N, C-alpha and C positions, 0 to 999 in steps of 0.2 A: 572212307564214308563215315566211320565212327567219329573221326576228328571233325568233320564238317557238321554233324549232328550236334556234337559237344560245343562247337563254336556257336551254332545258332542258339542253343540253350543258354550259353553264357551271355550272348548278346541280349536275349530277352531278360535275363537276370539283371544285367547292368541297366537295361532300360527301366526296370521297375525301381531301381535305386535312384535314378536321376530324377530330379524334381520336375514337375509338370510345367508346361509352358505358362507364361504369365504376361500380364499387361505391362507395358513399359512406355516411357516417353524418351525419344531420342532427338538428337540434333540433326536436321536435314535442311539444307539450303538456309542455314543460319536461323532456323526456327525450331521450336519444340514441336515435335510431331508424335502422335500416339501410335502405338502398334503393339505387336506381341513378340515375345522373345523366349527361346528355349534352347536346351542343350541336346546335342545328338552325339553319341559316343563313337564318332569316326573322325578321321583326319579331315582337314578342311577341303582338300581337293576332291576327295571321295564324296563328301556331302554336297558340294557345289555341283559336281557333275551328275550326281544322282538326281538332284532336284531339277536341273536343267533338262536332262534326258526325259524325266517324268513329264515335264511340261511339253516337251517336244512331241511325245507320244500323244498328248492331248491336242496337239496342233498349235502350240503357242511357242514363239521364239522370243528370246530376250534381247533387249538393247541395254547398254550400260548407261547409268546415270550416277555419276560420282562413284561410290563404293557399292551401289545396288544394281542388281540385275532386275530389270523391269519387264514384266509380262503383261502386255496390254489387253484389255477387254476379256479377261479370263472369267469364264462362267463355270463354277464348281457347285455341284449339289451339296458338297460338304459345307459350303458357306451359306448362300441363300439363293443360288441360281440366278443371281443378278451380275451383270458384267462389272468387273473391278480391275483396276490396274494394281497388280501385286508387286511390291518392291521387296526383293529378297537379298539380304546381305549375309554372307557366311564368313566367320572369323575363327581363327584358332583360339581356344579358351585362354591358354597361357603357355609360356615356354615349358612349364613343368607338366602341363596337361595337353600335350600335342595331339593326343588321340581323341580329344573331345572338342567339338566345334560349337560355337554360339551362332544360332540362326535368328536374325531379326527380320520380321515381316511387317511391312506397312500396307494397309489396305486403302488404296486410292478410290475416292468416290467421284472424283472430277478434278478440274484444274485446282491444284494447290489445296485440296481438301481430302482429309483422311478420316477413317472410321475411328471413333473414340469410345471409351467404355461408358460414357455418359449419354451420348446421342445414339450410339449403335451397340447397345449391350449385347443383344443376341448375336450380332455379326462378330463382335470381339470374342465372345465365348466360343462360337463356331470356329473362329480362326485359331484359338488356342488348341482345340481338339484337332484341327487339321494339321497344325504345326507338329503336334505330338505324333500324328500318323506318319509324318515324314521320316521318323526314326526307322519305321519298317521299310520305307522306300530306300533309305540309305543302307540298311542291313542287307536288303535283297541285292542292291547294286554292288555292295562290297563282296558279297558272296559270289556274284557273277565274275567280278574281277579276280577273286581267288581261283575260281574254276578255270578261267581263261589262262591265268598265270600257270596253274598246274598242268593244263593241256600243253602249254608251251614247253614246260619242263619235260613232259613226256615226249614231245616231238623231238626235242634236242637229244634226249636220252636214246630214243629209237634211231635217230640219225647217227649217233655214235655207234650203236649196235651195227647198223648197216655198214658204217665205215670199217668196223672191226671185221665183219664178214668179208668185205672186199679185200682187207688186208690179209685175212686168212687164205683167201683164194689166190691172191698174188704170191703169198709165201709158199703155198702148196705147189704152185707152178715153178717157183724158184727152186724149191726142194727137189721136185721131179727133175728139173734141168740139171741140178747139182748131182743127183743120184745117177742120171744118165751120163754126165760128164765123168763121174768117178768110175762107172762101169766101162766107158769108152777108154778111159785112161788105163785101166787094168788090161784091157785088150791091146792097147797100143804098147804097154810095157812088155807084154808077152811077145808081141810081134817084133818089137825093137830088139829084145833080148835074142830072139831067134836069128834076126838079121846080123846082130853083133857076133853070134856064134858062127854064122856062116862066113862072116868076114874074117874071123880068127882062123877058121879052117883054110880059107883061101891063102891067108898070110903064111900059115904053117906049110902049105903046099909049095908056095913060092920059095920059102927058106930052104926047104928040102931040095928043090931043084938047084939052088945056089950051091949047096954042099956037093951035090953030084958033079956039077960043072967044075968045081975046084979039084 
């Protein structure tokens, strides 16, 4: 538990060190398109799945357009409560910084039209804040992944314990059988020795009869 708390505090500390989301212009369909971009301190797959599941909880499913996941007709109070098509792309920051992802978000206003800092200043500013908030979404999802992974480790560990208990029971049965076999062997030795002595006595009696006959 202490490790998890320390991890969460570390995540918050890292988040405070990473620059805030900013306005950007990217190439999309061979055109310069405005949007916002930010860094999230988690691996690419974790960030992408966290964002996707977050939208699914809100009732939005994505479809792929080139490198972007597009969530159509999204209404978010964090933006402006107006339906928008949100284009989200998640990339690894670099080979040397695999634990950091770059998230690019384009805010579609209609066919081939996107929010810009000149025409939609408030919307762009709200989008920056929203993108920053996705760090907490990723942190929460990553924590759940770690909890799930730890639960799996515990299940496997307990399964091994159960296996060892079964082995112990089997070994106890084998030990009891071995002890019983040893005890029976001792009895058999005593009985066999007594029989051998009787047979020797019979032999001596027969030999004595032979002497008398001669």
